[in-house]
N, C-alpha and C positions, 0 to 999 in steps of 0.2 A: 402322618404327621400331623402332630399334639398342638395346636395353638394356643397363645394366652390372649385373650382377648381384652382389650383396656379402654374403658369410656376418657373421651378428649378433654372433658369436663373434672376429672378426678385428678390431671396433673397439674402440676405447679409448672412455669411458664421455662423452668430451669431443667424440669424432668421431659417435657417434651421436646425440646432442645435435643438432647443427649438421644432419647429414640430416633426423633427424623433425621438428625446431621450422622447417625451410625448406618439408617437405613435406605438412605437416599444420596446414593454418593456411587460413585466418584463425583466431584462436581466440578468443572472448571474453573478458573480462579480468573477474575475479572478486575485487574490493577490498574487501577480507573486514575486518571492527575486531571485535576480541578481546581480552579480560581474562582476568589470572591470579588467582589465590586471595588475592591483597595487592590485588587491586584496581588493576593497573595497567593501562594501555590499550597496545594494541600495532595498528597499521593496515598494512597488507600488500597487493601486487598478488600472484594468480596466473592463469599463462594456462590451465595444466590443469584445466578449469574447465568444466561446461556443465548444465544440465537434465535430467536422467535420467526423473522419473516426474512424473505430472500429481495423483494420484489414489492416496499423498499425494503432494503437493508436496515433489519432493525436488532439491534441488542438489549436485551432487557438485565437490568440487576438491581439490587435490594437492600440499600442501606437499611436496616433494623433499628428502631431506638435503643435504649442501653435497656436490660430488665430492670438493673437493679436499680434505676431512679429516672427513667421515661426520657432520658436526653437525648438529642440529634446529635447526629455524626455530621462532623464538619464537610465531609462531602456531600450531603443531604444538604444542609446550608448555602454550600457555596452554586451547586446546581440552579436553585433556585432564585439566586442572586445572577449568576451568569449563565445559562443553560448552554451550556458547552461542556465538551471533557473528552480524553483519551482515554480508549480499553488500551492497555498495554498488556500480549498474554505473556504467561509465565511461562518459564522452562527451568531446566532442574539446576542450571548454572546460576539460578538467581535466586532462588527461593527461599534462601535463608536470607537475604537482604531484604524481601518481600516482604518476608513475616516481621521484620524490625518495623515496617511502617503501620504495621494493625496495633502498636501499642499508643495510648490514648496520651497522646502530646498534645499542650497546650493548643489553644487557635493563637495561629500566627507561625506555629512552627514549620518550616519546609520539609518535609520527609524526605526528599531528595537527597541534598547533605547528610542527613543524618543517616542514611541507611546505604551512602556510597554511591548512590545512583548519579547517573549524566542528564540533566537537562538539555531536551534537543528542540529546536523551537518547530512548534505546527507550524505547517501552511496556509489550512483555513478556518484553524480557530485559536483559542487563545492559550489555554493552557498547552504546554510544552508536552512532548513525547518522554518516553525512559527508553535513552539513546541502545543500552543495552539488551531490551526487548525485540525479538526479532520477528514478533510481527505486532504493529503500531494499526489503531483504527483509530482516525479522528471522526469526532461523532458531533451534531448538535442534538440539543435533551427537545423530544415534541412532547414530552407530559410527563409529570411527578404524578403516578396515583398513592392516596395514601391508604392503606389497609385496615387499619386501626389505629386506636389514641389508647392505649395500655402500652407498657414498659415488652419490648419485644416484636411491638407489628413492625410492619417491613414497610417499604415503600419503593413502588415500582417507578425505575426512573427508566424512561422508553428511550432509547438514544437511537439516531438514525445515523449510520455510517455514510460520512462524504468522502474520505479519501482513507486508501491502505498504503502501508507502507511493508514491505516484507523485506527481512535479508534473505540476499541472494545464496547464503550458504544453506538455506532449507529445502532449496527446490530443489526439482526432479531434471530429467533433461528435457522435457513437456513445459517447463515454466511453470509447474505444479508445483505445492507444498508437499513435502515430503516424510509420511509420517514416521522412516526410519529416522529422520533428520532432525525435527522439531523438540523431540525431547522432552514432550509435554509433563506437567506435573497436576494431580487434581488433587482437590479437598476431601478427606473422607471425617469419620467422627473422631471427636477428642482433639489428639495431639498429631492424629494418624493422617499421612499423606500415601500417595501414590505417585509413580514415574511410569508413563507409559516408553517402555524400549521394546527394541525387537523381538528379543523373547517373549512380551505376551503379548503380540500382534498378533492378530487371525483375522482369515477374511472368512464372511458369511457369503456363497454364490448366489447368483440372481437365477428366478426360475428359468428352466433350460426352456427352448420351444416357442414359436412366435406370437401366442398370445403374451407370454409372459406371466402366466399366472399358474404355479400349481394346483397339482390334484388335490394335497391336503391330505390330513391323518384320516378322516373321517372315508375317504373312500379306498381306503387299503384292504387285501385281504384281514381278514379275522385274525390267522395265523401271523401276522406281518402285525397288527394292530397290537395285539393282545402278548407280545414274544416276552419271555422274561429274560432274554439273552440284550437284546437293542435298548438303546439308552433314550431316553428324551430328546436328546440334541440327535441322536440315528435317525428317530422318524422323522425331525426336521427337516433333516436333510433330503429324506426319499420323498418327503413331501410337497420338495421342490418341484420336483418332475413331474411334468404336467402331462406326458403318455408314457403308460408301461412300455417295457421290451415284447413283442410279437412271439408268438408261441416258437414259431421257427429261430427266433434269434436266442432265447431260450433254451429251446433243445441242443442248437449250435454251438451253447456255450458247456451245456451240458457234456458235450463230447470230447471237450478240452482234456489233454492230461491234465491241467490241474485240477479240475473236477472230474475226475475219470478216476484220479489218484484218492482223491477225499470220500467218494460214492464207495469206492471198494473197499477203505478202510472203514467203511463204518454198518454197522447191524441198520434195519431200518426202525426196529425203535428207538435209536435215538439219532437219528438221522436229522429229522428236524432241528434239535440240540446244536447238532454239527455245522446244518446249513448256515442258520443263524451265527454262530461263532463267525464263521467263513465271511457271511456279508458285512456284520462288524468289523473284520478285519479291513474287506474291500474299502468301506465308507472310510474306516482311518486312514484309507490311504489315498482318498479322493476316487476311486474307482463306484462312480454310484451307479451307472446303468449295470455296470458287472455286479454291484451288488442284489439290482431290483433281479436280474436273471437269474441268481442263486437263490433269492427267496422265492419263487414263483416256480423253481423244479418242482 
């Protein structure tokens, strides 16, 4: 892999933004409602956002100063005046309306009616919730940390979650949020976004065994570690296994019709290649321990 190396000091803020926005993605969207000391409501999205603590429950988002003139955003001004906010999670059905609220409306313009959203009174904080959002987090602002004085500098808003509202329509039978139902969207670089659908969801299994720690790639036999067939993802799945199959388990699997047919159809010079191809097929079908049996034959 050929790499291009760039010194950060050689980039303008606009150039840096392009590289970082495209590379560090997808980013969840913090759709935050705030209120100023005069009671004027603001609603705005930020993709510099994530959850940073569970106990206490802390979310952090960052309104950056405008690179063109180093002015601050109304959200930042509001949380400094009234240290409360509501973080409304954005799904696909509301993403275009959400984008409308990112436009630079003048101070005092309420983005709720401007974008066609419905204000819903909060229970523990002053800013209203977005009724259309399927997850709404009422928060108090514990701190605001400035990251710089120049245009484009961030301001970390540390928001502690006090109350959570979740639409029952996105819950599974156990009362948990179902990733197939919530229909999340995330921010990429430029004008690009992505949508989390059932088609692009996948699971990564936890390590097997009582210790919960996989053996890792460094413990593999050389012919497996340096396989010309297995991908990095294949090696990662194999590395989650805590204990390799026993010699007897390997021999027993080799006597199955499935494996006897493969061995009988190959010559010794190419057998390793075919065994690795078979192991890859088994991995693709979730048969991790059987894949290890093949690789150890």
